[in-house]
DRENPA-3360 file (N, C-alpha, C; in nm, 2 decimals, always signed):
BEGIN
1 = MNYTIVNT = +15.62/+18.26/+16.98/+15.76/+18.24/+16.95/+15.84/+18.27/+17.08 ~ +15.93/+18.19/+17.12/+16.01/+18.21/+17.24/+16.16/+18.21/+17.21 ~ +16.22/+18.32/+17.23/+16.37/+18.34/+17.20/+16.43/+18.43/+17.29 ~ +16.56/+18.43/+17.29/+16.64/+18.52/+17.37/+16.75/+18.59/+17.28 ~ +16.77/+18.72/+17.29/+16.88/+18.79/+17.23/+16.97/+18.84/+17.34 ~ +17.10/+18.82/+17.32/+17.19/+18.86/+17.42/+17.30/+18.95/+17.35 ~ +17.32/+19.07/+17.41/+17.42/+19.16/+17.35/+17.56/+19.12/+17.41 ~ +17.66/+19.11/+17.33/+17.79/+19.06/+17.38/+17.84/+19.15/+17.49;
9 = DELAHSGD = +17.81/+19.28/+17.49/+17.87/+19.36/+17.59/+17.80/+19.34/+17.73 ~ +17.70/+19.25/+17.73/+17.63/+19.21/+17.86/+17.70/+19.09/+17.92 ~ +17.79/+19.02/+17.84/+17.85/+18.90/+17.89/+17.96/+18.92/+17.98 ~ +17.98/+18.83/+18.07/+18.10/+18.83/+18.16/+18.23/+18.83/+18.07 ~ +18.33/+18.90/+18.12/+18.45/+18.90/+18.04/+18.57/+18.87/+18.12 ~ +18.67/+18.81/+18.06/+18.80/+18.78/+18.12/+18.90/+18.83/+18.02 ~ +18.97/+18.94/+18.06/+19.07/+19.00/+17.97/+18.99/+19.05/+17.85 ~ +19.03/+19.01/+17.73/+18.96/+19.05/+17.60/+18.86/+18.96/+17.55;
17 = SREFEGYL = +18.83/+18.85/+17.63/+18.73/+18.75/+17.59/+18.60/+18.77/+17.66 ~ +18.49/+18.72/+17.60/+18.36/+18.73/+17.66/+18.30/+18.59/+17.68 ~ +18.23/+18.56/+17.78/+18.18/+18.43/+17.82/+18.03/+18.43/+17.83 ~ +17.97/+18.33/+17.75/+17.82/+18.31/+17.76/+17.80/+18.18/+17.83 ~ +17.73/+18.18/+17.94/+17.69/+18.05/+18.00/+17.55/+18.03/+17.98 ~ +17.51/+17.92/+17.91/+17.38/+17.89/+17.87/+17.27/+17.90/+17.98 ~ +17.30/+17.85/+18.10/+17.20/+17.84/+18.20/+17.16/+17.98/+18.24 ~ +17.24/+18.08/+18.22/+17.20/+18.22/+18.26/+17.10/+18.28/+18.16;
25 = FGNAGVCV = +17.09/+18.22/+18.04/+17.01/+18.29/+17.93/+16.92/+18.19/+17.87 ~ +16.81/+18.16/+17.93/+16.70/+18.08/+17.88/+16.74/+17.93/+17.88 ~ +16.83/+17.89/+17.96/+16.87/+17.75/+17.98/+16.92/+17.69/+17.85 ~ +17.00/+17.77/+17.77/+17.07/+17.71/+17.65/+17.16/+17.60/+17.70 ~ +17.17/+17.50/+17.61/+17.25/+17.38/+17.65/+17.40/+17.39/+17.62 ~ +17.45/+17.51/+17.59/+17.60/+17.53/+17.56/+17.65/+17.65/+17.64 ~ +17.78/+17.66/+17.65/+17.85/+17.77/+17.69/+17.94/+17.81/+17.57 ~ +17.97/+17.94/+17.56/+18.05/+17.99/+17.45/+18.15/+18.10/+17.50;
33 = ILVDVAPG = +18.27/+18.09/+17.45/+18.37/+18.19/+17.48/+18.41/+18.26/+17.35 ~ +18.39/+18.39/+17.35/+18.43/+18.47/+17.23/+18.57/+18.52/+17.26 ~ +18.67/+18.45/+17.20/+18.81/+18.47/+17.23/+18.86/+18.58/+17.14 ~ +18.93/+18.68/+17.19/+19.00/+18.79/+17.12/+19.13/+18.82/+17.20 ~ +19.24/+18.75/+17.17/+19.36/+18.77/+17.25/+19.48/+18.81/+17.16 ~ +19.57/+18.87/+17.23/+19.69/+18.92/+17.17/+19.79/+18.81/+17.15 ~ +19.90/+18.83/+17.06/+20.00/+18.72/+17.05/+20.06/+18.68/+17.18 ~ +20.09/+18.55/+17.19/+20.15/+18.50/+17.32/+20.05/+18.47/+17.43;
41 = KGPKLHQH = +19.92/+18.50/+17.41/+19.82/+18.48/+17.51/+19.73/+18.36/+17.49 ~ +19.68/+18.30/+17.59/+19.59/+18.19/+17.58/+19.58/+18.12/+17.72 ~ +19.49/+18.03/+17.74/+19.47/+17.96/+17.87/+19.57/+17.86/+17.89 ~ +19.60/+17.83/+18.02/+19.69/+17.72/+18.06/+19.62/+17.59/+18.05 ~ +19.69/+17.48/+18.07/+19.64/+17.34/+18.05/+19.53/+17.32/+18.14 ~ +19.42/+17.26/+18.08/+19.30/+17.23/+18.16/+19.22/+17.12/+18.08 ~ +19.11/+17.08/+18.14/+19.02/+16.98/+18.08/+18.88/+17.00/+18.13 ~ +18.79/+16.95/+18.05/+18.64/+16.96/+18.08/+18.58/+16.81/+18.07;
49 = PYEEVFII = +18.47/+16.79/+18.13/+18.41/+16.66/+18.12/+18.32/+16.65/+18.00 ~ +18.33/+16.74/+17.91/+18.25/+16.75/+17.79/+18.34/+16.79/+17.67 ~ +18.29/+16.77/+17.55/+18.36/+16.81/+17.43/+18.37/+16.97/+17.42 ~ +18.48/+17.01/+17.36/+18.50/+17.16/+17.33/+18.54/+17.17/+17.19 ~ +18.47/+17.27/+17.12/+18.50/+17.29/+16.98/+18.55/+17.44/+16.96 ~ +18.66/+17.45/+16.89/+18.73/+17.58/+16.87/+18.71/+17.62/+16.72 ~ +18.64/+17.73/+16.69/+18.62/+17.77/+16.56/+18.71/+17.90/+16.54 ~ +18.82/+17.88/+16.46/+18.92/+17.99/+16.45/+18.87/+18.08/+16.33;
57 = QEGSATYT = +18.84/+18.21/+16.37/+18.79/+18.30/+16.28/+18.90/+18.39/+16.22 ~ +19.00/+18.43/+16.30/+19.11/+18.52/+16.26/+19.23/+18.48/+16.33 ~ +19.35/+18.48/+16.26/+19.47/+18.46/+16.32/+19.51/+18.31/+16.32 ~ +19.61/+18.28/+16.41/+19.65/+18.14/+16.42/+19.69/+18.11/+16.56 ~ +19.68/+17.98/+16.60/+19.71/+17.94/+16.74/+19.78/+17.80/+16.73 ~ +19.86/+17.78/+16.84/+19.92/+17.65/+16.86/+19.84/+17.58/+16.97 ~ +19.78/+17.47/+16.94/+19.70/+17.39/+17.04/+19.78/+17.27/+17.09 ~ +19.77/+17.25/+17.22/+19.82/+17.12/+17.27/+19.69/+17.05/+17.32;
65 = IGLTTLEA = +19.67/+16.93/+17.26/+19.56/+16.85/+17.28/+19.61/+16.71/+17.32 ~ +19.60/+16.68/+17.45/+19.67/+16.55/+17.49/+19.82/+16.57/+17.47 ~ +19.88/+16.47/+17.40/+20.02/+16.47/+17.37/+20.05/+16.53/+17.24 ~ +19.95/+16.58/+17.17/+19.97/+16.63/+17.03/+19.97/+16.79/+17.03 ~ +20.07/+16.84/+16.96/+20.07/+16.99/+16.94/+20.05/+17.01/+16.79 ~ +19.95/+17.11/+16.76/+19.92/+17.14/+16.62/+19.90/+17.28/+16.60 ~ +19.91/+17.33/+16.48/+19.89/+17.46/+16.44/+19.75/+17.47/+16.37 ~ +19.67/+17.57/+16.40/+19.54/+17.59/+16.33/+19.53/+17.74/+16.30;
73 = TAGQIAIV = +19.46/+17.76/+16.19/+19.45/+17.90/+16.14/+19.30/+17.93/+16.11 ~ +19.28/+18.06/+16.08/+19.14/+18.10/+16.04/+19.08/+18.01/+15.94 ~ +18.96/+17.98/+15.96/+18.89/+17.89/+15.87/+18.89/+17.74/+15.91 ~ +18.96/+17.71/+16.02/+18.97/+17.57/+16.06/+18.90/+17.56/+16.20 ~ +18.86/+17.43/+16.23/+18.79/+17.40/+16.35/+18.87/+17.29/+16.42 ~ +18.90/+17.30/+16.55/+18.96/+17.20/+16.63/+18.86/+17.15/+16.73 ~ +18.86/+17.02/+16.75/+18.76/+16.95/+16.84/+18.84/+16.87/+16.94 ~ +18.81/+16.90/+17.07/+18.88/+16.83/+17.18/+18.77/+16.74/+17.25;
81 = PPGMPHKF = +18.81/+16.61/+17.26/+18.71/+16.52/+17.32/+18.70/+16.54/+17.47 ~ +18.59/+16.49/+17.54/+18.57/+16.51/+17.68/+18.69/+16.45/+17.76 ~ +18.73/+16.52/+17.86/+18.84/+16.47/+17.95/+18.98/+16.48/+17.90 ~ +19.00/+16.54/+17.78/+19.13/+16.55/+17.72/+19.20/+16.68/+17.76 ~ +19.32/+16.68/+17.83/+19.39/+16.80/+17.86/+19.42/+16.88/+17.74 ~ +19.40/+17.01/+17.75/+19.43/+17.09/+17.63/+19.46/+17.24/+17.67 ~ +19.53/+17.31/+17.58/+19.55/+17.45/+17.60/+19.58/+17.51/+17.46 ~ +19.59/+17.64/+17.45/+19.63/+17.70/+17.32/+19.69/+17.83/+17.35;
89 = VNSGPGRL = +19.77/+17.88/+17.26/+19.83/+18.01/+17.26/+19.83/+18.08/+17.13 ~ +19.80/+18.21/+17.12/+19.80/+18.28/+17.00/+19.95/+18.28/+16.95 ~ +19.98/+18.21/+16.84/+20.11/+18.20/+16.79/+20.13/+18.28/+16.66 ~ +20.04/+18.37/+16.63/+20.05/+18.45/+16.52/+20.09/+18.59/+16.55 ~ +20.11/+18.68/+16.45/+20.16/+18.81/+16.47/+20.05/+18.91/+16.51 ~ +19.92/+18.87/+16.49/+19.81/+18.96/+16.52/+19.71/+18.90/+16.62 ~ +19.59/+18.95/+16.63/+19.49/+18.90/+16.73/+19.45/+18.76/+16.69 ~ +19.41/+18.68/+16.78/+19.35/+18.55/+16.76/+19.20/+18.57/+16.80;
97 = RQVDIHHS = +19.11/+18.55/+16.70/+18.97/+18.56/+16.73/+18.91/+18.42/+16.70 ~ +18.85/+18.36/+16.80/+18.79/+18.23/+16.78/+18.67/+18.22/+16.87 ~ +18.58/+18.12/+16.84/+18.46/+18.09/+16.92/+18.49/+17.96/+16.98 ~ +18.48/+17.95/+17.11/+18.50/+17.82/+17.18/+18.36/+17.77/+17.23 ~ +18.32/+17.66/+17.18/+18.19/+17.61/+17.22/+18.20/+17.49/+17.32 ~ +18.14/+17.50/+17.43/+18.15/+17.40/+17.54/+18.01/+17.33/+17.54 ~ +18.01/+17.20/+17.53/+17.88/+17.13/+17.52/+17.83/+17.11/+17.66 ~ +17.80/+17.22/+17.73/+17.75/+17.21/+17.87/+17.68/+17.35/+17.89;
105 = PRFITQWL = +17.57/+17.35/+17.97/+17.51/+17.48/+18.00/+17.59/+17.56/+18.11 ~ +17.69/+17.50/+18.17/+17.78/+17.57/+18.27/+17.92/+17.53/+18.23 ~ +18.01/+17.63/+18.26/+18.15/+17.59/+18.24/+18.20/+17.50/+18.36 ~ +18.26/+17.39/+18.32/+18.32/+17.30/+18.42/+18.46/+17.28/+18.38 ~ +18.55/+17.34/+18.45/+18.69/+17.34/+18.41/+18.78/+17.29/+18.53 ~ +18.87/+17.19/+18.50/+18.97/+17.15/+18.59/+19.10/+17.20/+18.54 ~ +19.16/+17.30/+18.61/+19.29/+17.36/+18.57/+19.40/+17.26/+18.61 ~ +19.49/+17.23/+18.52/+19.60/+17.14/+18.54/+19.74/+17.20/+18.56;
113 = ED = +19.74/+17.34/+18.53/+19.87/+17.41/+18.55/+19.83/+17.54/+18.63 ~ +19.93/+17.59/+18.70/+19.91/+17.71/+18.78/+19.94/+17.83/+18.69;
% end
């Protein structure tokens, strides 16, 4: 049997979020961000050449996906197609906890806002 176990405290972190890049851990074919952000926080507008899936576990967020703005809450999943500009902000009163799945073994991000 061949497997890898990764402790989340070993992952790179940016603010309150943790980042798993698959190529660093047994060549997994995905990257994952474990998001845990305060109200009003979230990434600026960006895009990826691959699909991104947001699994909202706790809280709520406002997502901008292309020209569409939508609200999503715990228990929902948002899917962004490849090449689509997107961003989100924690629009709830408490923490936003979500899992962002990038269908790539490395993060490839083009930032569209400063």
